[in-house]
C-alpha positions as CSV (number, residue, x, y, z in Angstrom):
1,X,0.0,0.0,0.0
2,X,1.2,3.0,-0.7
3,X,0.9,5.1,2.6
4,X,2.7,1.9,3.9
5,X,5.9,3.8,3.0
6,X,5.6,6.6,5.2
7,X,7.2,5.9,8.5
8,X,7.4,8.3,11.5
9,X,9.9,8.1,14.3
10,X,7.0,9.4,17.4
11,X,5.2,6.7,18.5
12,X,1.4,5.5,18.4
13,X,-0.7,6.1,21.0
14,X,-4.6,4.5,21.7
15,X,-7.0,4.0,24.7
16,X,-9.8,2.1,25.7
17,X,-12.3,3.3,23.0
18,X,-13.3,1.8,19.9
19,X,-11.6,4.1,17.1
20,X,-13.2,1.8,14.4
21,X,-16.7,2.1,14.7
22,X,-16.5,6.5,13.6
23,X,-18.8,7.0,11.0
24,X,-18.2,7.4,7.9
25,X,-18.6,11.0,7.5
26,X,-17.1,12.0,9.8
27,X,-13.6,10.1,9.4
28,X,-13.6,11.7,6.4
29,X,-14.0,15.3,7.3
30,X,-11.3,14.9,9.8
31,X,-9.1,13.3,7.5
32,X,-9.5,16.2,5.3
33,X,-7.9,18.5,8.1
34,X,-5.0,16.5,8.6
35,X,-0.9,16.8,7.4
36,X,-0.7,14.2,4.8
37,X,1.6,12.2,6.8
38,X,-0.5,11.6,9.3
39,X,-3.6,11.1,6.5
40,X,-1.3,8.3,5.0
41,X,-0.6,6.5,8.8
42,X,-4.5,7.1,9.6
43,X,-5.0,5.2,6.8
44,X,-3.7,1.9,8.2
45,X,-5.7,1.8,11.4
46,X,-8.2,-0.3,10.5
47,X,-10.0,-1.5,7.5
48,X,-13.2,1.0,7.8
49,X,-10.3,3.9,8.4
50,X,-8.7,2.6,5.4
51,X,-11.8,2.6,3.2
52,X,-12.7,5.9,4.0
53,X,-9.2,7.2,3.9
54,X,-9.6,6.2,-0.3
55,X,-12.8,8.1,0.0
56,X,-10.9,11.4,1.5
57,X,-8.3,10.6,-1.8
58,X,-10.5,10.6,-4.6
59,X,-12.1,13.6,-3.4
60,X,-8.6,15.4,-2.7
61,X,-10.1,16.5,0.6
62,X,-6.3,17.4,1.9
63,X,-6.0,20.3,4.1
64,X,-4.0,22.8,1.2
65,X,-2.5,23.8,4.4
66,X,0.4,21.6,5.0
67,X,3.1,22.4,7.0
68,X,6.4,23.3,5.7
69,X,9.2,20.5,5.9
70,X,13.0,20.7,5.2
71,X,13.7,17.1,2.9
72,X,16.7,15.3,3.5
73,X,18.9,12.0,4.0
74,X,19.1,11.2,7.1
75,X,22.7,9.4,8.2
76,X,21.1,7.0,10.0
77,X,18.9,5.7,6.8
78,X,19.2,4.0,3.5
79,X,20.2,5.3,0.3
80,X,16.7,5.2,-1.0
81,X,15.1,7.0,2.0
82,X,14.3,11.0,1.6
83,X,13.8,12.4,5.1
84,X,10.8,14.9,6.1
85,X,11.1,17.7,9.4
86,X,7.8,18.9,9.4
87,X,8.4,22.9,10.8
88,X,5.3,22.7,13.0
89,X,5.1,19.6,14.8
90,X,9.1,19.0,15.2
91,X,8.1,15.4,13.4
92,X,10.1,12.8,11.2
93,X,8.8,11.2,8.6
94,X,10.9,8.7,6.4
95,X,10.2,8.2,2.8
96,X,11.4,5.4,0.9
97,X,12.0,6.3,-3.0
98,X,12.2,4.5,-5.9
99,X,15.3,4.5,-8.2
100,X,17.7,6.3,-8.7
101,X,18.2,6.0,-5.2
102,X,18.1,9.6,-3.7
103,X,21.3,9.6,-2.4
104,X,22.7,9.8,-5.2
105,X,20.2,12.6,-6.7
106,X,21.1,16.8,-7.0
107,X,18.1,18.2,-5.3
108,X,18.1,21.6,-6.6
109,X,14.7,22.7,-6.2
110,X,11.0,22.0,-5.1
111,X,7.5,23.3,-6.4
112,X,4.2,22.5,-5.6
113,X,4.8,19.6,-3.6
114,X,7.7,17.9,-6.0
115,X,11.5,17.7,-5.5
116,X,13.2,19.2,-8.4
117,X,15.9,16.7,-8.7
118,X,19.0,15.4,-11.7
119,X,20.4,12.0,-11.3
120,X,24.1,11.0,-12.2
121,X,23.6,11.8,-15.6
122,X,22.2,14.8,-15.4
123,X,18.8,13.9,-16.7
124,X,16.0,16.4,-14.6
125,X,13.3,14.4,-12.6
126,X,10.6,15.8,-10.8
127,X,9.6,13.5,-7.9
128,X,7.1,13.4,-5.2
129,X,8.0,12.5,-1.5
130,X,4.4,11.3,-0.7
131,X,3.1,10.0,-3.7
132,X,6.5,8.7,-5.3
133,X,5.6,9.5,-8.9
134,X,8.1,11.0,-11.1
135,X,7.8,13.2,-14.0
136,X,10.9,12.9,-16.3
137,X,12.0,15.7,-18.8
138,X,13.4,16.3,-22.2
139,X,17.8,15.2,-21.6
140,X,20.2,17.5,-21.6
141,X,21.5,16.6,-25.4
142,X,18.0,18.6,-26.5
143,X,19.2,21.8,-24.9
144,X,20.3,24.2,-27.6
145,X,23.6,24.7,-26.6
146,X,24.5,21.1,-25.1
147,X,26.3,18.3,-27.4
148,X,27.4,14.6,-26.2
149,X,30.8,13.8,-26.0
150,X,32.3,10.6,-27.1
151,X,35.6,9.2,-26.8
152,X,37.6,8.0,-29.7
153,X,36.2,4.5,-29.1
154,X,33.1,6.1,-29.3
155,X,32.0,5.7,-25.8
156,X,29.9,8.4,-24.3
157,X,32.2,10.5,-22.1
158,X,30.1,13.5,-21.1
159,X,28.3,17.0,-22.2
160,X,30.0,19.7,-24.6
161,X,28.5,23.3,-23.7
162,X,28.7,25.9,-26.3
163,X,29.0,29.9,-25.5
164,X,26.1,31.6,-26.9
165,X,25.8,35.1,-28.8
166,X,22.4,36.8,-27.4
167,X,23.5,39.6,-30.3
168,X,23.5,37.4,-33.5
169,X,21.2,34.7,-32.2
170,X,23.8,32.1,-32.6
171,X,26.4,29.9,-30.9
172,X,30.3,30.0,-30.6
173,X,31.6,27.2,-32.7
174,X,34.8,27.9,-34.4
175,X,36.6,30.7,-32.3
176,X,35.4,29.1,-28.7
177,X,36.5,25.8,-27.4
178,X,32.8,24.3,-26.0
179,X,33.3,24.1,-22.1
180,X,33.5,20.3,-21.5
181,X,31.8,18.7,-18.2
182,X,31.5,15.0,-16.9
183,X,27.6,13.4,-17.5
184,X,27.7,14.2,-13.9
185,X,29.0,17.8,-13.3
186,X,26.4,18.5,-16.4
187,X,23.3,19.2,-13.8
188,X,25.5,21.8,-11.8
189,X,25.5,24.1,-15.0
190,X,22.1,22.9,-16.8
191,X,19.9,23.6,-13.4
192,X,21.0,27.0,-11.4
193,X,17.5,27.6,-11.0
194,X,14.2,25.8,-12.3
195,X,11.1,26.6,-11.3
196,X,7.5,25.4,-12.6
197,X,4.1,27.5,-13.6
198,X,1.9,24.5,-11.5
199,X,2.2,21.3,-10.4
200,X,3.5,19.0,-13.2
201,X,1.1,16.0,-13.0
202,X,-1.6,18.8,-14.2
203,X,-1.5,19.7,-17.9
204,X,0.5,22.5,-19.4
205,X,2.8,22.9,-16.8
206,X,5.4,25.0,-17.8
207,X,9.2,24.5,-16.6
208,X,11.8,27.2,-16.7
209,X,14.9,27.3,-16.5
210,X,18.1,29.4,-15.8
211,X,21.6,27.7,-16.5
212,X,24.8,28.1,-17.6
213,X,26.9,30.1,-19.6
214,X,26.3,33.9,-17.9
215,X,22.9,32.4,-16.1
216,X,20.8,32.2,-19.5
217,X,16.9,30.7,-19.8
218,X,15.6,27.8,-21.7
219,X,11.7,26.2,-21.2
220,X,9.6,23.6,-21.8
221,X,6.7,21.8,-21.4
222,X,5.9,18.8,-19.8
223,X,5.8,16.2,-22.4
224,X,7.8,18.1,-24.9
225,X,10.8,16.5,-26.5
226,X,13.2,19.2,-26.2
227,X,14.3,22.4,-24.5
228,X,13.7,25.8,-26.1
229,X,16.4,28.8,-25.2
230,X,15.6,32.2,-24.3
231,X,16.5,34.8,-26.7
232,X,14.0,37.1,-27.0
233,X,16.6,40.0,-26.4
234,X,20.7,40.7,-25.4
235,X,19.7,41.2,-22.0
236,X,17.8,37.8,-21.5
237,X,20.7,36.5,-19.3
238,X,22.2,37.0,-15.6
239,X,19.0,35.7,-14.1
240,X,19.4,34.7,-10.2
241,X,16.0,33.4,-9.2
242,X,12.0,33.5,-11.0
243,X,9.1,33.2,-9.4
244,X,5.9,32.4,-11.1
245,X,2.3,34.2,-10.7
246,X,-1.0,32.6,-10.8
247,X,-2.5,36.0,-11.2
248,X,-1.3,37.1,-14.5
249,X,0.2,33.5,-15.9
250,X,3.4,35.4,-16.2
251,X,7.3,34.5,-15.3
252,X,9.1,37.1,-13.2
253,X,12.9,37.3,-13.0
254,X,15.2,38.7,-10.8
255,X,18.7,39.7,-11.8
256,X,22.6,40.7,-10.5
257,X,21.8,44.3,-10.6
258,X,18.5,44.1,-8.9
259,X,16.2,44.4,-12.2
260,X,13.2,42.1,-12.8
261,X,12.0,41.3,-16.7
262,X,8.7,39.7,-16.8
263,X,8.9,36.7,-19.1
264,X,5.1,35.7,-21.1
265,X,5.5,32.0,-22.4
266,X,1.5,31.7,-23.5
267,X,2.4,32.4,-27.1
268,X,4.0,31.3,-30.1
269,X,7.5,32.4,-28.7
270,X,8.7,34.1,-25.7
271,X,8.5,37.8,-24.9
272,X,10.7,39.6,-22.4
273,X,10.2,42.7,-20.7
274,X,12.0,45.0,-18.2
275,X,9.9,46.1,-15.6
276,X,12.6,47.0,-13.3
277,X,15.5,49.5,-14.3
278,X,19.0,48.3,-12.4
279,X,19.1,49.1,-8.9
280,X,22.6,49.3,-8.3
281,X,25.5,50.0,-10.9
282,X,27.0,46.4,-10.7
283,X,26.2,42.3,-10.5
284,X,25.7,41.1,-7.5
285,X,24.8,37.3,-6.2
286,X,22.0,36.0,-4.1
287,X,18.9,37.8,-4.7
288,X,15.2,36.0,-4.6
289,X,11.9,37.2,-5.5
290,X,8.7,36.5,-4.5
291,X,4.8,37.6,-4.7
292,X,3.3,38.2,-0.8
293,X,-0.1,36.8,-0.6
294,X,-1.2,40.8,0.0
295,X,0.2,41.3,-3.5
296,X,3.1,43.0,-3.2
297,X,6.4,42.0,-5.2
298,X,9.2,41.4,-2.3
299,X,13.4,41.3,-3.4
300,X,15.5,39.9,-0.9
301,X,19.2,40.5,-1.2
302,X,21.5,37.8,0.8
303,X,24.9,39.5,2.1
304,X,27.5,36.6,2.9
305,X,30.5,36.6,4.9
306,X,33.1,34.2,4.8
307,X,36.5,33.6,6.8
308,X,39.6,31.1,6.1
309,X,40.5,27.5,7.5
310,X,43.5,26.6,8.6
311,X,44.0,24.5,5.6
312,X,43.4,27.8,3.2
313,X,39.8,26.6,2.4
314,X,37.3,29.7,2.1
315,X,34.1,29.2,4.7
316,X,30.9,31.0,4.8
317,X,30.3,31.5,8.7
318,X,27.0,33.8,8.2
319,X,24.5,35.6,6.4
320,X,22.3,38.5,6.5
321,X,18.9,39.6,4.5
322,X,17.6,42.5,3.1
323,X,13.6,42.7,2.4
324,X,12.4,45.0,-0.3
325,X,9.5,46.0,-2.0
326,X,9.2,46.7,-5.0
327,X,7.9,50.1,-6.1
328,X,7.3,49.6,-9.9
329,X,5.6,53.4,-10.5
330,X,9.0,54.7,-8.6
331,X,11.3,52.5,-10.2
332,X,12.7,51.7,-7.2
333,X,12.8,49.6,-4.3
334,X,12.0,50.2,-0.6
335,X,13.3,48.2,2.2
336,X,11.2,46.8,5.2
337,X,11.5,45.4,8.5
338,X,8.6,43.3,8.1
339,X,6.7,40.4,6.3
340,X,3.8,41.0,8.1
341,X,3.2,38.4,10.6
342,X,4.8,35.9,7.6
343,X,7.4,33.5,8.1
344,X,9.6,34.0,4.2
345,X,11.2,30.3,3.0
346,X,14.2,31.0,0.4
347,X,17.0,28.7,-0.9
348,X,16.7,26.0,-3.9
349,X,12.6,26.2,-3.4
350,X,10.3,28.4,-5.1
351,X,9.9,31.1,-2.7
352,X,7.0,31.0,-0.6
353,X,5.5,33.1,2.5
354,X,3.2,31.7,5.1
355,X,0.7,33.7,7.8
356,X,2.0,32.7,11.2
357,X,-2.3,32.4,11.9
358,X,-1.9,29.2,10.2
359,X,1.3,28.4,11.7
360,X,1.5,29.5,14.7
361,X,4.6,27.4,16.1
362,X,7.0,28.6,13.4
363,X,9.0,32.0,14.3
364,X,7.0,34.9,13.3
365,X,8.9,38.4,10.9
366,X,11.5,35.6,10.4
367,X,13.7,34.1,6.9
368,X,13.7,30.6,6.7
369,X,16.8,29.4,4.3
370,X,18.5,26.3,2.9
371,X,22.2,26.6,1.0
372,X,21.6,27.3,-2.0
373,X,25.4,28.3,-3.3
374,X,25.4,26.6,-6.6
375,X,29.3,26.6,-7.3
376,X,30.0,26.2,-3.7
377,X,28.2,23.3,-3.7
378,X,29.8,21.6,-6.9
379,X,33.4,22.8,-5.6
380,X,32.4,21.3,-1.8
381,X,29.9,18.7,-2.4
382,X,29.5,17.1,1.5
383,X,30.7,20.0,3.0
384,X,28.8,21.8,5.8
385,X,25.2,22.9,4.4
386,X,23.6,26.2,6.3
387,X,19.9,26.0,7.4
388,X,19.0,28.7,9.8
389,X,16.6,31.3,10.3
390,X,17.4,35.1,10.1
391,X,15.2,36.9,12.3
392,X,14.5,40.5,10.6
393,X,13.3,42.1,14.2
394,X,16.7,41.4,15.5
395,X,19.2,40.5,12.3
396,X,20.2,37.4,14.3
397,X,20.7,34.2,12.9
398,X,19.3,30.4,14.4
399,X,21.0,27.4,12.8
400,X,17.8,24.6,12.2
401,X,19.6,21.0,13.7
402,X,17.8,18.3,13.5
403,X,15.9,16.2,15.8
404,X,18.6,14.4,18.5
405,X,17.6,11.2,17.3
406,X,18.3,12.3,13.2
407,X,21.8,12.6,11.3
408,X,21.0,15.1,8.6
409,X,23.4,14.7,5.5
410,X,24.7,17.1,3.5
411,X,23.8,15.6,0.2
412,X,21.9,15.7,-1.3
413,X,21.2,19.6,-0.5
414,X,18.7,20.0,1.8
415,X,15.2,22.2,0.4
416,X,12.0,23.3,1.7
417,X,8.7,22.0,0.8
418,X,5.1,21.8,1.2
419,X,3.8,18.1,0.5
420,X,0.6,17.8,-2.0
421,X,-1.2,14.5,-2.8
422,X,-1.1,15.5,-6.2
């Protein structure tokens, strides 16, 4: 049974009541308000509960307000197991996924309850950790600037990444040597950011990715045979984060100088329009963009501090976050120190805000952040991955440690997710 793949660390409780005699309509109503792992657990209590659990599943009555979870690989579980740490209840849930093993994947995102992963051949695969459903996207060799590389003996050896020229709308093939990567390394270059327009199991889901070189854009719909490069103008590059807005069906991309573009992929060709001018005069890293439930567009800037260890390696030891409201009319950013009683979740995931009235155990007016520095992760794959909460009230950082019974590994990178049954 599907729900048997969910296991929780907390012990079961019982009393002398015969809960199997609860009326079916009441059970379905109760099930519709449960957290997804608890719903799965309820489905195996007894035959009557299982039948009503199936009815709740059929009617898709699961609560949309699912608690945020941190997904990672636990050191005391096998390589196929993904651990979900519920931020509201502090419970751990362990899910056994199908091959390829979870611990061999690169996890570079999450959206609509799905993990965005890449296997050791750099194939992009979406996986729902609740239902275990998987969806594969077109392989890397269908990307406009990627070519398969073979040895003299005809053995597949890796990928060649061609440099692109947005002015001529062409690739450098003669003057510039392609950038060569192994089959496994490609995933760090092909998927700087991956954003979904909707649940990938629904119709017409658009997948937009930021990729090397120079953080260009390409997209594909689920089911497409290949990727399409967006070359609408010479400035379609250097994107650091992307959001999709349900209200108008557009993607929005923030770039290194704080500028924002709207990206319309609903027509026969991509339309990219600048809607916020550059804010600073130099390229800087670590920009995020999110649309708040109250309608505002927010930019989040992360400033890192580094130190050198005795072995000469550089280590990121702290970070500070700045939140800005975007004023499109005045073409400026306005700094704010309030998230209006919400908590913000950023990292590789598509950024989201959650109200404290629905999740009272979260820390108010805080930013929950997971490490998403791609180049650092590529060079230091098994080094420390930060998972922190930044308080906008006093600019303090709180490291989020797993419960004492668990050991959180640094690979694959941890990511935030709101579980979904779709």
